[in-house]
BAKE-852274 format. One record per residue (C-alpha): residue number from 1; x, y, z. Coordinates in nm, 2 decimals. Layout:
<atoms>
   num     east    north       up
   NUM        X        Y        Z
...
</atoms>
This chain:
<atoms>
   num     east    north       up
     1     5.62     7.81    12.96
     2     5.81     7.55    12.75
     3     6.19     7.53    12.77
     4     6.44     7.33    12.58
     5     6.70     7.12    12.76
     6     6.94     7.28    13.00
     7     7.22     7.44    12.80
     8     7.59     7.40    12.87
     9     7.75     7.73    12.99
    10     8.03     7.70    12.74
    11     8.04     7.92    12.43
    12     7.97     7.62    12.20
    13     7.60     7.63    12.30
    14     7.39     7.77    12.01
    15     7.06     7.91    12.12
    16     6.76     7.87    11.87
    17     6.68     8.20    11.71
    18     6.37     8.32    11.89
    19     6.27     8.61    12.12
    20     6.27     8.53    12.48
    21     5.95     8.53    12.68
    22     5.88     8.79    12.94
    23     5.69     8.74    13.27
    24     5.62     9.05    13.48
    25     5.54     9.03    13.86
    26     5.35     9.35    13.94
    27     5.21     9.48    14.27
    28     5.05     9.78    14.43
    29     5.35     9.89    14.64
    30     5.69     9.77    14.78
    31     5.67     9.48    15.01
    32     5.38     9.29    14.86
    33     5.61     8.99    14.78
    34     5.69     9.03    14.40
    35     6.06     8.94    14.43
    36     5.99     8.66    14.68
    37     5.73     8.51    14.44
    38     5.96     8.55    14.14
    39     6.24     8.37    14.33
    40     6.00     8.10    14.45
    41     5.90     8.01    14.09
    42     6.25     8.03    13.97
    43     6.38     7.79    14.23
    44     6.11     7.54    14.14
    45     6.21     7.57    13.77
    46     6.57     7.51    13.87
    47     6.46     7.20    14.06
    48     6.29     7.09    13.73
    49     6.62     7.12    13.54
    50     6.59     7.47    13.39
    51     6.90     7.68    13.37
    52     6.81     7.98    13.59
    53     7.03     8.27    13.69
    54     6.98     8.60    13.88
    55     7.07     8.90    13.67
    56     6.97     9.16    13.93
    57     6.83     9.12    14.28
    58     6.74     9.39    14.52
    59     6.66     9.25    14.86
    60     6.65     9.59    15.04
    61     6.77     9.40    15.35
    62     6.48     9.16    15.36
    63     6.62     8.84    15.51
    64     6.34     8.62    15.38
    65     6.39     8.74    15.03
    66     6.77     8.69    15.05
    67     6.73     8.34    15.18
    68     6.50     8.26    14.89
    69     6.79     8.33    14.65
    70     7.01     8.06    14.80
    71     7.11     7.80    14.54
    72     7.06     8.03    14.24
    73     7.35     8.15    14.04
    74     7.41     8.52    14.05
    75     7.58     8.72    13.77
    76     7.82     8.97    13.93
    77     7.72     9.33    13.88
    78     7.93     9.56    13.66
    79     8.12     9.85    13.82
    80     8.09    10.20    13.69
    81     8.26    10.52    13.81
    82     8.03    10.82    13.83
    83     8.15    11.15    13.98
    84     8.44    10.96    14.14
    85     8.20    10.72    14.31
    86     8.21    10.35    14.23
    87     7.86    10.22    14.15
    88     7.73     9.89    14.02
    89     7.46     9.80    13.76
    90     7.33     9.48    13.60
    91     7.59     9.33    13.36
    92     7.37     9.28    13.05
    93     7.66     9.17    12.83
    94     7.76     8.90    13.08
    95     7.41     8.77    13.10
    96     7.38     8.74    12.72
    97     7.72     8.57    12.70
    98     7.62     8.33    12.98
    99     7.31     8.25    12.78
   100     7.08     8.09    13.04
   101     6.73     7.98    12.97
   102     6.58     8.22    13.23
   103     6.72     8.53    13.40
   104     6.56     8.71    13.70
   105     6.57     9.09    13.68
   106     6.44     9.29    13.98
   107     6.30     9.65    13.96
   108     6.22     9.68    13.59
   109     6.17    10.06    13.62
   110     6.52    10.13    13.75
   111     6.72    10.41    13.59
   112     7.08    10.32    13.52
   113     7.36    10.54    13.63
   114     7.50    10.78    13.37
   115     7.75    10.62    13.14
   116     7.57    10.29    13.13
   117     7.51    10.15    12.78
   118     7.13    10.20    12.82
   119     6.94    10.46    13.02
   120     6.68    10.22    13.17
   121     6.68     9.87    13.30
   122     6.38     9.77    13.09
   123     6.59     9.85    12.79
   124     6.85     9.60    12.92
   125     6.57     9.35    12.95
   126     6.48     9.41    12.59
   127     6.83     9.33    12.48
   128     6.82     9.00    12.68
   129     6.49     8.91    12.53
   130     6.62     8.98    12.18
   131     6.90     8.73    12.26
   132     6.64     8.46    12.30
   133     6.66     8.45    12.69
   134     6.34     8.43    12.90
   135     6.31     8.70    13.17
   136     6.12     8.72    13.49
   137     6.09     9.08    13.62
   138     5.92     9.29    13.89
   139     5.76     9.63    13.90
   140     5.51     9.83    14.10
   141     5.20     9.98    13.95
   142     5.30    10.34    14.02
   143     5.58    10.31    13.77
   144     5.35    10.27    13.47
   145     5.38    10.58    13.25
   146     5.01    10.63    13.18
   147     4.93    10.62    13.55
   148     5.19    10.88    13.66
   149     4.96    11.18    13.70
   150     4.69    10.97    13.87
   151     4.93    10.82    14.12
   152     5.06    11.17    14.20
   153     4.71    11.29    14.27
   154     4.64    10.98    14.49
   155     4.96    10.97    14.69
   156     5.11    11.32    14.65
   157     5.43    11.15    14.53
   158     5.56    11.21    14.18
   159     5.72    10.89    14.06
   160     6.04    10.96    13.86
   161     6.12    10.61    13.74
   162     5.87    10.49    13.49
   163     5.82    10.22    13.23
   164     5.62    10.25    12.90
   165     5.28    10.09    12.90
   166     5.37     9.87    12.60
   167     5.59     9.65    12.82
   168     5.27     9.51    12.99
   169     5.09     9.48    12.66
   170     5.38     9.28    12.50
   171     5.46     9.07    12.81
   172     5.38     8.70    12.77
   173     5.25     8.69    13.12
   174     5.16     8.95    13.39
   175     5.10     8.83    13.74
   176     4.95     9.05    14.02
   177     5.10     8.98    14.36
   178     4.81     9.10    14.58
   179     4.78     9.14    14.95
   180     4.53     9.35    15.15
   181     4.63     9.70    15.27
   182     4.60     9.57    15.63
   183     4.85     9.29    15.56
   184     5.10     9.53    15.39
   185     5.08     9.78    15.68
   186     5.15     9.49    15.92
   187     5.45     9.39    15.72
   188     5.58     9.75    15.73
   189     5.53     9.78    16.11
   190     5.71     9.45    16.16
   191     6.01     9.59    15.98
   192     5.98     9.35    15.69
   193     5.98     9.62    15.42
   194     6.19     9.92    15.54
   195     6.44     9.98    15.81
   196     6.29    10.08    16.15
   197     6.38    10.45    16.11
   198     6.17    10.47    15.79
   199     5.86    10.30    15.91
   200     5.68    10.59    16.08
   201     5.75    10.83    15.79
   202     5.62    10.57    15.54
   203     5.30    10.52    15.73
   204     5.23    10.89    15.72
   205     5.30    10.93    15.35
   206     5.30    10.66    15.08
   207     5.16    10.38    15.30
   208     4.85    10.56    15.41
   209     4.55    10.32    15.40
   210     4.36    10.52    15.14
   211     4.67    10.53    14.92
   212     4.71    10.15    14.94
   213     4.34    10.09    14.86
   214     4.36    10.30    14.55
   215     4.69    10.16    14.43
   216     4.56     9.80    14.48
   217     4.26     9.88    14.27
   218     4.48    10.03    14.00
   219     4.70     9.72    13.99
   220     4.41     9.48    13.97
   221     4.23     9.69    13.71
   222     4.53     9.74    13.49
   223     4.60     9.37    13.46
   224     4.23     9.30    13.41
   225     4.23     9.55    13.12
   226     4.55     9.39    12.97
   227     4.40     9.04    12.99
   228     4.07     9.15    12.85
   229     4.23     9.32    12.55
   230     4.44     9.01    12.48
   231     4.12     8.80    12.50
   232     3.93     9.03    12.27
   233     4.20     9.02    12.00
   234     4.24     8.65    12.02
   235     4.02     8.37    11.88
   236     3.84     8.36    12.21
   237     3.65     8.68    12.13
   238     3.34     8.48    12.02
   239     3.33     8.30    12.36
   240     3.24     8.61    12.55
   241     3.54     8.59    12.78
   242     3.50     8.93    12.94
   243     3.69     9.06    13.25
   244     3.49     9.38    13.29
   245     3.11     9.40    13.34
   246     2.92     9.59    13.07
   247     2.58     9.73    13.13
   248     2.33     9.79    12.84
   249     2.01    10.00    12.91
   250     1.74     9.95    12.65
   251     1.58    10.29    12.57
   252     1.23    10.33    12.42
   253     1.00    10.62    12.35
   254     0.82    10.56    12.68
   255     0.90    10.82    12.95
   256     1.02    10.55    13.19
   257     1.34    10.52    12.99
   258     1.49    10.81    13.19
   259     1.43    10.61    13.51
   260     1.58    10.30    13.35
   261     1.89    10.49    13.25
   262     1.94    10.63    13.60
   263     1.90    10.28    13.74
   264     2.14    10.14    13.49
   265     2.40    10.41    13.57
   266     2.38    10.32    13.94
   267     2.42     9.95    13.86
   268     2.72    10.02    13.64
   269     2.87    10.23    13.91
   270     2.82     9.96    14.17
   271     2.98     9.71    13.94
   272     3.26     9.94    13.82
   273     3.12     9.86    13.47
   274     3.10    10.03    13.13
   275     2.76    10.18    13.05
   276     2.59    10.17    12.72
   277     2.24    10.27    12.62
   278     2.06    10.16    12.29
   279     1.76    10.29    12.11
   280     1.63    10.08    11.83
   281     1.43    10.29    11.58
   282     1.18    10.13    11.34
   283     1.29    10.26    10.99
   284     0.93    10.26    10.87
   285     0.81    10.49    11.15
   286     0.88    10.85    11.22
   287     0.93    10.98    11.57
   288     0.71    11.27    11.68
   289     0.88    11.59    11.80
   290     0.81    11.49    12.16
   291     0.96    11.15    12.11
   292     1.27    11.29    11.94
   293     1.32    11.53    12.23
   294     1.28    11.24    12.47
   295     1.55    11.03    12.29
   296     1.78    11.33    12.28
   297     1.73    11.37    12.66
   298     1.82    11.01    12.71
   299     2.13    11.04    12.49
   300     2.25    11.35    12.68
   301     2.19    11.18    13.02
   302     2.37    10.87    12.91
   303     2.68    11.08    12.81
   304     2.66    11.27    13.15
   305     2.68    10.93    13.32
   306     3.00    10.86    13.12
   307     2.82    10.61    12.89
   308     2.80    10.55    12.52
   309     2.47    10.60    12.34
   310     2.39    10.37    12.04
   311     2.12    10.47    11.79
   312     2.03    10.19    11.55
   313     1.76    10.11    11.30
   314     1.58     9.78    11.27
   315     1.23     9.64    11.25
   316     1.32     9.37    11.50
   317     1.40     9.54    11.84
   318     1.48     9.22    12.03
   319     1.71     9.09    11.76
   320     1.89     9.41    11.73
   321     1.95     9.44    12.10
   322     2.09     9.09    12.11
   323     2.32     9.18    11.82
   324     2.44     9.49    12.00
   325     2.50     9.28    12.31
   326     2.72     9.04    12.12
   327     2.92     9.31    11.95
   328     2.99     9.51    12.26
   329     3.03     9.20    12.49
   330     2.75     9.31    12.72
   331     2.71     9.12    13.05
   332     2.40     9.29    13.19
   333     2.09     9.41    13.00
   334     1.84     9.63    13.16
   335     1.48     9.67    13.02
   336     1.16     9.80    13.16
   337     0.84     9.61    13.23
   338     0.65     9.55    12.91
   339     0.38     9.81    12.85
   340     0.21     9.62    12.57
   341    -0.16     9.53    12.62
   342    -0.20     9.18    12.74
   343    -0.38     9.07    12.42
   344    -0.08     9.17    12.21
   345     0.15     8.97    12.44
   346    -0.08     8.68    12.40
   347    -0.08     8.67    12.02
   348     0.26     8.81    11.94
   349     0.45     8.68    12.24
   350     0.63     8.87    12.51
   351     0.93     9.10    12.41
   352     1.11     8.98    12.72
   353     1.07     8.61    12.62
   354     1.20     8.69    12.26
   355     1.50     8.87    12.40
   356     1.58     8.60    12.66
   357     1.56     8.34    12.38
   358     1.81     8.54    12.17
   359     2.06     8.59    12.44
   360     2.03     8.25    12.60
   361     2.38     8.14    12.49
   362     2.56     8.47    12.55
   363     2.58     8.44    12.93
   364     2.41     8.77    12.99
   365     2.20     8.87    13.29
   366     1.87     9.03    13.21
   367     1.72     9.29    13.46
   368     1.35     9.37    13.42
   369     1.30     9.70    13.61
   370     0.96     9.81    13.74
   371     0.90    10.17    13.66
   372     0.63    10.43    13.70
   373     0.36    10.40    13.44
</atoms>
């Protein structure tokens, strides 16, 4: 991230007209170290001469986190009266007026108290970004709007505070703070996440091992999807910079295609990959009724496996498969053993060799599966 010189805190400083940059630290659950990591990076930037302040910090009584904030300027919170109770929220106006280069905002999904200028903290962050101030923020994966139902099914907990998905899409950087479920449970039992009276209850509910495993996978997968989408819409798309594996099964009129498809589905499942199947039809040849029924069966089976079936026409099967692989960013291609007579392979060359030559520079793995004749 590139910053200009450290600004003077007086009102005479004029910030260049630009939108601030947003970096989000995301994790699978409370206690993984999002806030700690955010403070660590911010402190280093301050050492490098960057004007960094804390807009909102929630330590939840964690001593290590509180100590990490030492030496960083903190903007006082703004007091509100709600139902005769004095409460405090982040003072967005004071942050904008102070005009730092970077502000730290904890718990992005927080809901502000009634009477605040904006309902949600992420809306306050958008105001800060619009003022040309960079923001570091933190959030847990269960607060993402599109995952709300899934998280409820996994954990049995309905998350009330949520952020829209576009915040991750529009962020300039998203960093996953990842620890193993075992490490997180150890932190909880050592009293590093919640007070002692909440530890046992947390272990029996949200912090169950199976919940943590599922939430960790969600966090890693969500960020991988975000990075991959950004790569696919940038000028890197031609460089095959995929995050997810994609499996392509090559279907033919031979009966062994059903075996290939089942094998491809298993491989896709093991790799947590997207599944595709392709049949290349020669436009100058008509399929028999039996062959058409076979291709229909393969298509139905592919869809049952959750895959996408592609039916294309071309005289050059190998060339068309290579083209499909390039368009769909395939990383694994599955074909069956050649059933051509040996004399045809001798004079015309092996289909496998032609395909390997065509995909040589696409960084694709080719699986040749032995099937029943």
